[in-house]
Structures are given as structure tokens and as C-alpha cells.
N, C-alpha and C positions, 0 to 999 in steps of 0.2 A: 446265458453266459454273456452274450453280446451286450445286453442291457447293463450287466454288472461292469463290463469294461467301460462302456460309455459313462456310467455313473462315476466310476473311479477317475476317469479322465476329467470329467466335469468338476469333481471335488478338488482335484489337484489344481486345475485352472482357476477355479473360484477362490481357493485358499491363497494362491499366488497373487491374484488380483487384490484380495483383501489385505494381504500383508504389504503390498506395494504402496498402499495408501490411495492417493488420488489417481484417477485415470490419466493416461498420458495426454499431453496437449502440445500443439506445435510451438516452435520458436517464433514468437510473435514479432521479434525484431526483423525477421526475414519473410514471414508468412502473414499476409493480410488478415486483419480481424474480420470476423463475420458479424452479421447483425445479432446473432445469438450471443457472441462474446461481449458485444457492447451492451446488450440487454442484461446479461449477467452482472457486468460491472456496474451499470446504472442501478439495478435492483438492490445490490448490496450497498452502494453509496447512498441511495435514498433511505434505506432502512437505518443505516448508521447515523445519517443526519437527523432523521426523525427521532431516533433514540436520544441523541444529544440535545435535541430541542425540548425534550420532555423529561428532564432529569429530576429525580427526587432523592431525598435522604442523603446518604453519604456521598453519592455521585454529585448531587447538586452542591453540597458543601465543598467538595474538591474543586469543582468547576468555578464556583464563586471565589474561593480562595485564590486560585490561579489568576483569574481575571483581575482581582483586586490588587494582587502583588506582582503581576508580570513585569512591570517596569520599575518596581521598587527595589532598592538595594537590599541585599540579604541582611539579616539582623547582625549587629556587631558581635564579634567574638569577645567574650569577657577576658579581662586581664587575670592571669592566675588560673586557679582551678574553677571550671564552670560549676554553677550550682545545679542541684537536681531539678529545679524549676526550669532552668535554661535548657538542660538536656532533654527534659520532657517536652518542652516547646519545640525543640529541633526535631525530635522524633515524630511529633504530631505533624509538623510542617513537612517532613520527609514523606510521611504516609499520604498526606493530601496531595503532594506533588506527584507521587507515584500513581495515585488513583487518577489524577488529571491526565497524566501521560497515557494511562490505559484507555481513557475516554477519547483521547486524541488519535488513537489508533484503533478505534472500535470497529472500523470497516474491515480491517485485516483480521481481527478476532472473530467477527461475524462470519467472514468467509471461511475461516478455519472450522468454525462450528458447523458450517454447512458442507464441509468436506471438499472445498474448492480453494483453499488458502493459497497454494502455490500458483494455481491457474489465475486466480484473482490478482495476485501481485504481479504476475507476468503481463496480464492485460492492463493493469494500472500503470505499469512502467511504459508500455507502448502508448497508451492514451496520453500520458504526460509528455512523452517524446514528440508525439504528433502535435499536441497543442503548442509546445514550445517551438518546434522547428517549422511546422507547416501553417499554424494559425497565427502565432505571435511573431513568427519570422526571425527568431533567434537562431544563431548558428554557432557551431563549435570551432570555427576557423581560428587559426593561430594569429593571423595578422602579420605583424612584423617580427614576431618571436619565433624561435626555433621550435618546430613541431616534432623534432626527433628524426630518426632515420626514415628514409622513404618507405612507404608501405610495400609489402610483398604482393605478388599477384593474387594470392588467396585473400589478403586483407582488402585489396581493391575490389575484388569480386564480391566479398561480403558487404562492403560499403555500398556498392551498387544495388545489391539485394535489399539492404536496409532502406535505402532511399526509395526504391520502387515500392516497398511495403508501406512506407509512410505516406507516399503519394496516393496509394490505393486506399489507405485508411482515412485519409482526410475527408472524403464525402460523408463518412459515418460519424466522424468526430466533430468537425468544424461547426455544424449546426447546433451542437450541444455543448460547445466549449464554455460559453458563459454560464450555463446551468451547472456544468461540472465544476467550474471554479467556485461558484456560490456554494455548492454542496460540500466541496473540500474545505471551505472556510468554516462551515458548521461542524464538520467532523474534526479537522485538525485545527482547532482554535488556538493552538500554541504557536502557530507561525506568525 
């Protein structure tokens, strides 16, 4: 009887975990990243960059089309009723641009395939924040403009926690910032 109760409890817990999707992860804005978090991020980013470096078939066609046309103006809209050939050309162009867009976010798709999509995006956001604020030295200060109403005590406390987490994350991110930027260019070639 005891084993049946434990089995029933385990089944409920496992089904709840499976239906919830990804395992929970901390709020990386206020919780420092771990080496494991950075390794997960870098592994996915490397895999996506490697994928985009070895494109073939339709993916290669979409990439080449985007690179060739990224600074070109869109084709002119015909006067009057568009021809079937023009509509077919626009449909093909749209499909290629959609496929290129999917390649430019391949890291996120890969993370979702691995069951860590939300965690990866949270880590990615924190890594980007650390690079921008701590490595590149950019800030979000308002300067001479009106920043809005003064922050509440809770907002000030969260801002201090965010600042502390970014400073704690800097030693893990700063040495890899150039590598991260290079990989991001390979993945998100649309920027």
C-alpha cells in the first residue's frame, strides 16, 4: 500500500513537472549567473553559429538572398493591377526573407528544441545587459531629460540588486565578450 501511495505521488509530481514545461530558473536580472548558465548559453550560441556557417539548400538560398538584398530598396510596386509574375516574385521573396529570419534566430529555436528556450533567453538577456553596461560601459541614464517620477523604494531596491548581479556576472562574461559578439554576428546576420 505504501509503495502505491509513493508511486501515485511520484506520478502526480512528474506529470505536473512535464506539463509545466521547462524547470524553473532564477530571475537572472537579480541573481548572478553561474558558470553552468554561461556554458549553456555559449554551447547553444556556438551550435547556432556553426549551423549558420554551414548552410546548404534552401537555407543557403535564403541567407544569400538576404545578404545580396539587405541594403537594396524593395522592388517597385507596379502601377495598376500587379501581374501574376510580380505576385509570384513577391511571394518567393517573402518566403526567402522569412527563412532568413528563422536562421537569424536559430539560437533561440535550438534552445527550444533542447527544452531550455525560456532559460536560454533569460540568460541571453542578462549576458547582453552585462556586455552593454559593464563591458562596453553604456548606461541608461536620462541625462538632461525627464526620467519620469522618482522611483519607489521597491524599485530602488531592485535596481541595486540588478546592479549587484551585473557586477557579479562581469568576471564570467567580460573575458568572453568579444567571442560572444563574433558568434552573435554569425547567428543574427540581419543586424
